[in-house]
N, C-alpha and C positions, 0 to 999 in steps of 0.2 A: 476478581482485582483488576484494576485499570492505572496505567501508569502511563506520563508521560513527559519531555522534557520538553525543556521552557525556559525561557528566558536565555543568563549565562550556562549554558550548560546543567544547570538544576535535576536534579528528577524528583520526582511527584510521582501522590496517590491520588488519584483523582474520585470524589466524593460529591458525588452533585457537583452545582453548580461553582463549587471549587477545590482547589489541588492543596495538598497537604507538604509542604517540603522535606522531604525522606533523603536529602542529599549524602547527610551523616550515614548512611546505609552503601557508600561506596567508597569506605573504607577498609569493605572487608573484602576488595576489588585487590588479588593479588598483587606483587608489582612485575611487572612483566619486561624484559626487555630485546629490542631488535636481533632476530624478526622477530615479530606478534606468531602466535599459533593464528591456528585458521580460525574465522569463527568472531561476532559481537563480541566482545569481554566480557559487555554487561551478560550480554542470553545465555555466556556460555558458564555463565554464575548463577544465573536469576536462580536456581532453589533452595542456595545460596543462602543469595540476598531478600529473597523475600521475606523469610520471616522477621529478621531487622526493621525490613518499611513494614512488616504491619503491625511492629511494635511501637517503630517510629508515630507512625502515621496515627495513631491515638490522642498525642499530645501534641504534634506539630503545630506548627504553622499554619493558617491559610491565608489563600488570596484567594480572588474572585477571579476561574477565569476568564472572563470576559478581560482584566486586566493584566494580562502578559499572553509572552508570544510566544507561542507556542513555536517548536522544532519538532521537528521527523524523532518520534521516540524510541525509532531505532536511527544508530548512530552513527557504526558503521559494520550495514551488513556485507559480508562477502561476496553476494550474488543480487543482482532481484530480476527475476525470471518471469517473464511475462506470456502469457499464451492467447493469442490472436483467434480474435472472427469465433469466439468458447460459445455464443449463443446463437440457431439458426437464425431470429430474425435482425440480426447484423449483422451477421450473413449473407442475405439475402436483400437486403439497402446494400450494402461495397459491392456487390454482384450489379446492383442495376442501379448504382448512386458513379459517374463518370470522375465526378470530382474526387473522388474514392479510390476507385482504380486505376484511374488513367489510360483505361484501354488493352487496361488487363486482366487473366481470371482470375478473380479470388477463389483460393484453394478455402478447402477445408482444414482443422486442424489435425487432421489428423495424413495431411498434408504436407503441414507447412513443420509441424512441431514448436514446441517455447521458443524465446526467441530469449536473447540479454540485453537487458536495460544497464546505462555506465550508472557505477556506483553514484558521481559526481553531478549525477541529476538529480540526485536524492533532497528536498524539502523539506519542512515544516509546511503549514494549514499559514499563520501567518508571517510565512517572508513574499508569498508569491509569485507565481507562477511571469515570466519573462516571453512577452510575444511583443517581438522585435522585426521580423521577418515583414515589413510589410506586403511584398510580393506574395508573398504564396499562405495559402490557407490553417491557418493553427487548430486545431478539434477538441474539445473535452470528449472525457473518457471515462468516466467512474463503475467501482469496480471493486471489491469485494479483494482488501490483501490478509494473509497473510503471517506468521511469520516462522517459520521452522524451529522447535524447540533445543533439536538432540542428529549429532552428526550420524549420519546413514545413507548408504549407498545402497542401489536394484532391490528397494525396499517393494516388498508384498503389500498391493492394493491394502491388504486387508489387516496389513497393521500399519497401515499408512498416519491415520488420523493419532498415533501414540505419538510422532514425531509435530505434530504443531502447538505451537506455547499458546500465541492468543493472537487476536483478528485485527482489522486494520479498517478504515478507507484510505482507497490508492484511486490517485487522479494517475490514467495514464496519459498524458498529452502527445500529441503528434500530430508534425507538418506532414500536409501531405505529398505527395509526391513520387517518382516512380523509385527514388534510392530505397536500399534495404531499411526494416525495422527499425534496425539496433542505432542507426543514423538518425532517421525521423523522428526517436522519441526519444534521443538522449540527452538531447539539449538540455544546457544548464537549466533547474527547476521544473523539470519534464516530468518528473515524478514527486506527486507530492503524498505525506505518507499521513495519518493522524486523526481521530483529534492526540489517539490517545490508543493505547492496544490492549483490549479488554481480554484475558485470560482464559484459552482453551473453555477451563471449567464454569466458567460463567453461561458460556452459550452451547445448549444441545442437540442444539441441528443446524450447525453451521449452513446447512444443503435444504434448507427452505427458509431466508431470509430474506426482503420486503429491503426495496431503496429502489433511491431515485436523486436527482440531481436538476434543480433552477437555473438558469444563468438570469439573473435580473430580477430576478419573482417569475420569470418563465419557464412552466415546466418540460423537461426537453426529454430527460431520460427513466426510466419507471419502468422496471421488473423483478423477478427473486433470485433466487438463487437454486432453487428446485428447475431453469430453466438452462441451466449449464449445459453442456453439451461434453467437457471430460469435468466431473464433478469435481472435490476436490483430492481427496483420497487416490481417482486416477492421474491427475496430474503431481499427485508426491511424487507417485509408480514409474509415472513418465518421463518425469524430470531428471528423477535418480537411477534411468538408465545409463542414465548421462552424464550426470557432475555427481560429487560425492556435495551429501545439502551437508551442510555446516549450522551452526546455532546460531541466532539474529541472520539468515538467507532468509530474502523478502520472498513470497509471489502474489501477480497478483493473477489473480484468476479470470479478468478478460468483462468483457462491455458487452450494455446489449444494444440496442438498436437503441435509433434519438440523439444519432452525436452528429454535433454541429462547430459554428466556429465560434473562436471566441477572437476578440478585441481589448488594448486595452480599457481601464476604466468599466470592464464584467465584473459581476458579482459569480462567485459559483456559489452556490448552496448543494453539499448533499447528505445524502441521511443516509443509514442504515441500519434496521430491525436491530436491537440489543446491542448497537454502539454508538448510535445518536448520530449528533450533527454537526456538519464541517464547514466554513466559508472561508472563498479564499477569493482574492483578488487577482485579475488580469492589470498589469500591469506594462507600462511599454520601455522600461530600463532598469 
């Protein structure tokens, strides 16, 4: 299944170039009161919602994807976890480019560990990235992202893939500078997820997916997830050693070489095998 969130928080099942409106399935969500339980409520109840979504999609009205506003398919992740310098060639370019490292020594992911991004930085592809710090370089970083489907703490690497609910495209935007990553990568609009989530049962080998990114049609990044230093299972085991993972938590796996600046007016096109394309505009405000 491929599901998305669109327009005024409608729930959709993606069918080719169209989206089927299955928002009525959300009536099955339990009523909750403050304080809310940990995790994204949709993902907490996804196993119960999925059969109803599939049933409704058979006769639900359809819209062209090109005609809807695509929001982040995950609305309320408890955490956005990201992996720094998780491709060897990106580690190499980061060490060589002073506009990236600012004279500091770029360490390996073993030394850095993972980091957290503010959930307030999360948007969908139709909302657009804001690049309004004219005095700073703002870079694109395309990544495979995945969504946690069940709660876990100190998960064994051998069992880790059982905790993945699905996969999506992630853009980890960043301002270059000397500040901590959690600051430079957490600006509003600096985490883009979309265009939909593909459930884990539809992707047989997420550790071997081609992907690329272009800016205004110019190739910038191209790699395969087989080049990850910490693969998906290892990232889950590593992150869950420190944090309890909850349904709806999002993990960005890291970006390959080819990171470069964007400016207002640029069009970002990203594609990941078995997920598809995503287009995002860069705006000034």
